[in-house]
Backbone bond lengths (Angstrom), bond angles and torsions (degrees), N, CA, C in turn:
res aa  C-N    CA-C-N  psi(-1)  N-CA   C-N-CA  omega(-1)  CA-C   N-CA-C  phi
1 X - - - 1.447 - - 1.522 108.27 -
2 X 1.302 117.07 136.79 1.451 120.72 -178.34 1.527 110.10 -71.23
3 X 1.327 114.92 161.22 1.469 119.36 -178.68 1.529 111.36 -65.03
4 X 1.321 117.84 -31.68 1.463 120.67 178.37 1.528 109.92 -66.17
5 X 1.346 116.75 -44.18 1.457 120.30 178.94 1.529 111.22 -66.97
6 X 1.335 116.88 -38.48 1.461 120.21 177.79 1.526 110.67 -62.70
7 X 1.319 116.59 -42.38 1.459 121.03 178.83 1.522 110.77 -64.96
8 X 1.337 116.68 -44.25 1.461 120.70 178.87 1.526 110.67 -62.81
9 X 1.330 117.31 -41.80 1.454 121.30 178.55 1.527 110.98 -63.70
10 X 1.331 117.09 -44.16 1.469 121.37 179.15 1.529 110.69 -62.11
11 X 1.341 117.23 -41.72 1.461 120.57 178.34 1.521 111.55 -65.50
12 X 1.332 117.24 -40.07 1.460 121.12 177.17 1.515 111.75 -62.18
13 X 1.325 116.47 -42.28 1.465 120.80 178.35 1.521 111.11 -66.02
14 X 1.323 116.24 -41.04 1.464 120.51 178.01 1.523 110.55 -63.56
15 X 1.331 116.82 -40.80 1.459 121.24 178.24 1.528 110.85 -63.98
16 X 1.333 117.08 -44.20 1.471 120.20 178.00 1.520 110.34 -60.79
17 X 1.330 116.89 -40.19 1.454 120.72 177.58 1.514 111.97 -61.85
18 X 1.325 116.68 -43.79 1.469 120.39 179.18 1.525 111.32 -65.86
19 X 1.334 116.90 -37.97 1.469 120.02 179.78 1.524 110.20 -62.71
20 X 1.336 117.56 -46.61 1.467 119.41 -178.67 1.524 111.29 -68.89
21 X 1.335 117.97 -34.42 1.473 119.80 177.50 1.528 111.40 -68.80
22 X 1.339 117.15 -36.45 1.456 121.72 -176.90 1.527 112.71 -83.21
23 X 1.322 116.65 -47.63 1.459 120.62 -173.21 1.529 113.72 -103.98
24 X 1.332 117.48 -11.58 1.453 120.43 176.01 1.509 116.38 89.34
25 X 1.343 117.48 -6.09 1.467 119.83 -176.66 1.520 109.90 -155.38
26 X 1.339 115.41 143.48 1.456 120.78 176.86 1.523 108.84 -152.12
27 X 1.327 116.78 152.92 1.462 123.02 174.85 1.523 107.67 -112.32
28 X 1.348 116.19 130.94 1.460 120.60 179.47 1.525 109.66 -133.55
29 X 1.330 115.33 143.20 1.462 120.92 178.25 1.522 109.08 -90.34
30 X 1.321 116.06 136.03 1.463 123.16 -177.93 1.522 110.07 -82.57
31 X 1.332 115.91 136.98 1.463 120.35 176.25 1.527 112.20 -118.60
32 X 1.313 118.49 -20.24 1.460 121.49 -175.53 1.521 113.20 -92.68
33 X 1.353 114.63 173.79 1.459 121.18 -177.48 1.529 112.85 -115.38
34 X 1.310 118.84 12.41 1.463 120.86 -173.10 1.523 114.06 -73.35
35 X 1.323 119.22 -14.42 1.461 120.86 -178.27 1.528 113.30 -112.02
36 X 1.333 117.00 16.74 1.464 120.14 176.42 1.514 107.85 -61.28
37 X 1.290 121.86 134.57 1.461 131.20 7.44 1.530 114.56 -100.40
38 X 1.323 118.55 2.51 1.465 120.03 -179.73 1.523 111.24 -68.59
39 X 1.318 116.71 -40.06 1.458 122.92 -179.16 1.523 107.88 -132.41
40 X 1.324 116.08 130.23 1.459 121.79 -177.56 1.526 110.49 -111.14
41 X 1.331 117.66 155.06 1.473 119.62 173.65 1.529 109.56 -56.32
42 X 1.318 115.91 134.54 1.467 121.15 -178.20 1.515 112.99 99.59
43 X 1.341 118.56 -20.48 1.466 120.84 176.00 1.525 109.53 -64.76
44 X 1.313 115.90 155.10 1.456 121.40 175.45 1.526 107.56 -112.02
45 X 1.323 116.00 125.27 1.460 121.79 179.38 1.520 109.69 -99.13
46 X 1.316 116.12 133.00 1.459 121.22 172.46 1.528 105.82 -97.85
47 X 1.334 115.40 115.66 1.462 122.00 -174.96 1.526 108.74 -109.44
48 X 1.334 115.22 129.49 1.462 120.38 175.97 1.516 109.37 -115.21
49 X 1.328 115.57 141.53 1.459 121.85 178.91 1.528 109.32 -59.63
50 X 1.329 115.83 140.64 1.461 120.95 -178.24 1.518 108.88 -153.46
51 X 1.303 117.67 139.23 1.462 122.26 177.45 1.525 109.31 -73.20
52 X 1.314 116.44 145.42 1.464 121.47 -177.60 1.523 111.72 -59.27
53 X 1.317 118.00 -34.61 1.464 121.47 -177.91 1.518 112.73 -68.08
54 X 1.333 117.74 -20.36 1.461 121.60 -176.32 1.527 113.16 -96.43
55 X 1.313 117.23 -3.09 1.464 120.50 -178.78 1.519 109.53 -82.32
56 X 1.325 115.61 138.15 1.455 121.18 -177.92 1.522 110.85 -114.77
57 X 1.324 114.70 158.48 1.462 121.69 178.28 1.532 109.69 -57.79
58 X 1.330 115.63 136.76 1.460 121.32 179.08 1.518 114.38 98.34
59 X 1.333 117.94 -20.19 1.461 120.57 177.81 1.526 109.54 -73.44
60 X 1.323 116.58 158.42 1.458 121.34 175.86 1.524 107.30 -98.05
61 X 1.330 115.01 115.41 1.462 121.21 -179.10 1.527 109.44 -99.12
62 X 1.316 116.16 148.00 1.467 122.01 178.46 1.526 107.76 -118.01
63 X 1.331 114.73 129.92 1.459 120.95 -178.11 1.520 110.16 -129.97
64 X 1.317 114.99 155.35 1.465 121.87 175.56 1.525 107.14 -107.86
65 X 1.345 115.81 114.46 1.463 121.64 -178.64 1.514 109.97 -136.63
66 X 1.295 116.40 130.91 1.468 122.63 174.32 1.526 112.48 49.34
67 X 1.315 117.04 42.86 1.462 120.96 177.47 1.514 114.27 74.66
68 X 1.330 117.52 16.12 1.466 122.20 179.34 1.521 109.75 -131.21
69 X 1.324 115.51 155.62 1.456 120.43 171.60 1.519 107.75 -100.65
70 X 1.327 116.92 135.92 1.458 122.30 177.35 1.515 108.33 -122.95
71 X 1.320 116.47 130.80 1.460 122.08 175.27 1.520 107.27 -118.86
72 X 1.334 116.82 106.16 1.462 122.16 -178.77 1.523 109.61 -135.16
73 X 1.322 115.48 161.01 1.460 122.28 -177.67 1.538 111.28 -78.81
74 X 1.330 116.04 139.81 1.459 122.09 177.37 1.525 108.12 -76.00
75 X 1.337 116.22 122.44 1.466 120.45 -179.89 1.520 112.31 -118.15
76 X 1.341 116.90 -10.65 1.459 119.17 -175.82 1.498 112.86 -129.92
77 X 1.318 115.80 177.42 1.465 121.00 -176.11 1.519 111.82 -64.29
78 X 1.318 114.29 157.14 1.466 119.91 -179.49 1.509 112.23 -97.30
79 X 1.301 118.23 -2.05 1.461 119.95 177.63 1.516 109.01 -142.81
80 X 1.310 116.00 140.91 1.452 121.41 178.51 1.523 107.18 -98.81
81 X 1.342 115.42 84.06 1.460 120.64 -173.61 1.516 112.30 -64.80
82 X 1.339 117.40 -29.49 1.452 120.06 -176.99 1.515 113.71 -87.36
83 X 1.313 118.46 4.32 1.458 121.27 -177.18 1.519 109.99 -75.85
84 X 1.300 115.53 121.86 1.468 121.29 177.74 1.524 108.40 -93.52
85 X 1.339 117.93 139.19 1.462 119.29 178.72 1.523 110.86 -61.84
86 X 1.328 115.41 130.60 1.459 121.62 177.23 1.516 107.98 -129.73
87 X 1.323 115.24 178.95 1.467 119.56 178.78 1.516 110.72 -64.06
88 X 1.357 117.94 -30.48 1.468 120.04 -176.63 1.513 112.95 -79.93
89 X 1.345 117.89 -30.15 1.460 118.27 -177.71 1.523 113.25 -113.15
90 X 1.304 118.24 7.42 1.467 120.96 179.34 1.521 109.68 -63.67
91 X 1.322 115.79 132.22 1.462 120.75 178.19 1.515 113.61 82.11
92 X 1.330 118.15 1.02 1.463 119.96 178.14 1.508 108.54 -105.36
93 X 1.318 115.42 161.93 1.449 121.18 176.96 1.519 108.41 -77.34
94 X 1.331 117.92 121.55 1.455 122.26 -175.75 1.521 112.37 -80.97
95 X 1.325 118.10 -10.50 1.457 120.41 -178.74 1.521 110.07 -67.45
96 X 1.325 115.81 126.75 1.457 120.87 175.94 1.510 109.02 -132.38
97 X 1.314 114.96 156.09 1.458 122.21 178.48 1.522 106.77 -129.34
98 X 1.314 116.95 135.37 1.454 121.05 176.72 1.523 108.22 -98.64
99 X 1.337 115.81 126.07 1.461 122.19 -178.02 1.527 110.09 -119.83
100 X 1.338 115.25 155.87 1.465 120.78 171.88 1.512 108.24 -154.97
101 X 1.328 116.29 138.00 1.448 120.92 173.36 1.524 109.44 -69.69
102 X 1.334 117.32 144.14 1.461 120.83 -177.87 1.523 112.55 -58.58
103 X 1.322 117.74 -31.38 1.460 120.03 -178.68 1.531 112.59 -106.89
104 X 1.330 116.97 24.26 1.461 121.39 176.85 1.526 110.07 -110.41
105 X 1.331 116.55 147.07 1.460 121.29 -179.58 1.521 112.33 -74.36
106 X 1.318 116.73 -44.28 1.462 121.06 -172.90 1.527 111.58 -108.30
107 X 1.318 114.49 153.65 1.461 120.57 175.80 1.526 109.80 -74.09
108 X 1.329 115.92 156.30 1.462 121.60 176.08 1.519 109.17 -73.61
109 X 1.336 115.05 167.93 1.464 118.99 170.80 1.524 107.41 -61.82
110 X 1.330 118.03 147.62 1.471 119.46 179.94 1.527 111.44 -53.87
111 X 1.307 114.41 137.21 1.457 122.12 -177.40 1.525 109.18 -91.15
112 X 1.328 115.96 126.50 1.458 120.33 175.71 1.529 109.30 -81.64
113 X 1.308 115.99 151.56 1.465 121.30 -176.80 1.526 112.15 -57.10
114 X 1.328 117.79 -34.27 1.471 119.52 -178.02 1.532 112.71 -73.58
115 X 1.326 118.33 -16.55 1.468 121.63 176.94 1.529 111.80 -83.98
116 X 1.314 116.67 -18.46 1.457 122.23 -176.31 1.524 111.32 -72.54
117 X 1.329 116.24 132.15 1.463 121.01 174.04 1.519 110.69 -98.32
118 X 1.319 117.15 -41.85 1.457 120.33 -178.41 1.513 110.81 166.35
119 X 1.336 115.32 -159.48 1.457 120.74 179.85 1.523 110.04 -124.58
120 X 1.314 115.14 158.32 1.461 121.88 178.70 1.527 107.90 -80.00
121 X 1.328 116.50 122.97 1.460 121.09 179.25 1.513 112.05 -105.09
122 X 1.341 116.70 -16.13 1.457 120.26 -179.98 1.520 109.49 -156.35
123 X 1.334 115.20 144.00 1.461 122.14 175.01 1.520 107.00 -118.06
124 X 1.339 116.49 117.71 1.463 121.54 179.32 1.517 108.59 -97.66
125 X 1.329 114.96 122.47 1.463 121.43 -178.78 1.517 108.06 -137.88
126 X 1.333 116.16 128.73 1.453 118.59 -178.03 1.511 109.82 62.94
127 X 1.335 116.08 -129.73 1.461 120.43 -178.72 1.522 112.11 -97.85
128 X 1.329 118.08 2.97 1.455 119.80 -176.24 1.517 112.76 -124.61
129 X 1.326 114.57 174.04 1.460 121.73 178.10 1.518 107.91 -137.72
130 X 1.316 115.79 151.04 1.468 119.90 178.36 1.519 109.26 -147.92
131 X 1.323 114.97 159.51 1.460 120.79 176.00 1.527 107.73 -80.14
132 X 1.330 117.42 141.99 1.467 118.93 178.88 1.528 110.83 -71.23
133 X 1.312 115.91 142.60 1.466 120.96 176.96 1.515 109.40 -81.72
134 X 1.304 115.59 147.57 1.465 119.88 178.25 1.514 111.85 -83.00
135 X 1.322 116.44 -21.38 1.457 120.20 -178.46 1.515 108.58 -135.45
136 X 1.333 116.14 133.85 1.453 121.06 179.54 1.522 110.29 -78.05
137 X 1.339 116.43 143.21 1.451 121.61 174.38 1.525 110.01 -74.46
138 X 1.316 117.15 176.31 1.465 121.59 -176.39 1.531 111.58 -62.80
139 X 1.319 118.02 -42.24 1.467 120.38 179.32 1.520 111.61 -64.23
140 X 1.316 116.34 -43.09 1.464 120.58 179.43 1.522 110.61 -66.44
141 X 1.336 117.56 -37.74 1.465 119.88 177.54 1.529 110.87 -64.58
142 X 1.333 116.74 -35.87 1.475 119.82 177.75 1.530 110.85 -66.70
143 X 1.334 117.12 -42.81 1.469 120.39 177.33 1.523 111.01 -63.28
144 X 1.331 116.92 -41.86 1.466 120.86 178.59 1.525 110.17 -62.59
145 X 1.324 117.50 -40.05 1.470 120.93 178.98 1.522 110.97 -64.44
146 X 1.330 117.09 -39.37 1.473 120.25 177.35 1.528 110.35 -62.77
147 X 1.333 116.11 -47.20 1.461 120.46 -179.14 1.518 111.27 -65.91
148 X 1.328 116.45 -32.89 1.466 122.04 -179.50 1.523 111.13 -67.09
149 X 1.305 117.10 -35.78 1.457 121.20 -173.72 1.526 114.28 -91.16
150 X 1.332 116.77 -16.84 1.462 118.52 -176.97 1.521 110.77 -148.17
151 X 1.328 116.17 122.05 1.466 119.39 177.67 1.529 110.33 -68.82
152 X 1.332 117.38 -29.54 1.460 120.03 177.03 1.528 110.30 -66.67
153 X 1.337 116.90 -40.69 1.462 120.92 176.68 1.528 110.07 -63.54
154 X 1.321 117.41 -40.01 1.465 121.14 178.69 1.524 110.47 -61.69
155 X 1.327 117.08 -45.49 1.470 120.36 179.01 1.522 110.99 -63.56
156 X 1.333 117.02 -39.66 1.464 121.27 178.51 1.528 110.32 -64.43
157 X 1.313 117.43 -43.09 1.467 120.78 177.96 1.525 110.98 -61.03
158 X 1.326 117.19 -41.34 1.466 120.44 178.81 1.524 110.32 -64.05
159 X 1.332 117.02 -42.64 1.475 119.90 178.17 1.527 111.39 -61.42
160 X 1.334 116.43 -47.51 1.464 120.41 179.87 1.520 111.26 -63.00
161 X 1.320 116.78 -40.27 1.461 120.32 178.25 1.524 110.63 -62.78
162 X 1.325 117.66 -41.33 1.470 121.15 179.60 1.528 110.84 -64.42
163 X 1.323 116.88 -35.93 1.463 120.38 -179.79 1.523 111.06 -69.07
164 X 1.338 116.65 -43.24 1.454 120.46 -172.04 1.525 115.06 -94.69
165 X 1.309 118.66 -1.17 1.460 121.47 178.94 1.519 109.34 -107.70
166 X 1.319 115.81 124.85 1.467 120.41 178.79 1.522 108.81 -76.45
167 X 1.300 116.57 125.72 1.461 122.36 175.09 1.529 107.51 -100.36
168 X 1.340 118.50 149.38 1.463 120.32 -178.17 1.522 113.22 -55.20
169 X 1.336 117.07 -35.23 1.454 118.78 -177.96 1.533 112.22 -72.86
170 X 1.348 117.54 -13.57 1.461 120.60 178.59 1.528 112.54 -104.29
171 X 1.317 118.10 -6.03 1.447 121.36 -178.32 1.513 108.74 -88.42
172 X 1.336 116.29 130.90 1.455 120.35 179.09 1.523 109.88 -69.40
173 X 1.331 116.60 136.65 1.457 120.71 -179.46 1.525 111.42 -76.47
174 X 1.310 117.16 -31.38 1.455 120.48 178.04 1.519 108.81 -149.54
175 X 1.308 114.89 156.70 1.464 120.50 178.80 1.515 107.88 -116.80
176 X 1.332 115.04 142.78 1.471 118.02 179.75 1.489 111.15 -99.32
């Protein structure tokens, strides 16, 4: 990616972060494949601001890190109760959240509360919208496992999904 596109992407992510912090809600279009099959490239996520202490396991959290937005599933605790204050963490918020994309092998680095923007309350796909599930069904877990083990399988799944999913821009408004 060129430096101009990287800068534009970073500014867009920063703007989305400011919108959700200021107004409490933002809509963002997904470009990555880390949450297949729960979230596909091209889906629009409706993100609402949420405190780290109120997030529960299984929800999809959205964070702003290194000029990018990440939407991954919460797999770990939201507070590090056993953390003792030390010179390295004194004065910092000890609350952390462990996230992982459904189609990723490893968990992300622990998310600090100040990096958190909120949680996904709706996924818009095609002409409809739905609430995200906290737990994947057996079929979705199988698709996630395929995507997790092979990037070629992940790309194939995305292609097949694009073919078989009606997008608003491809749906005819009227028939003659």
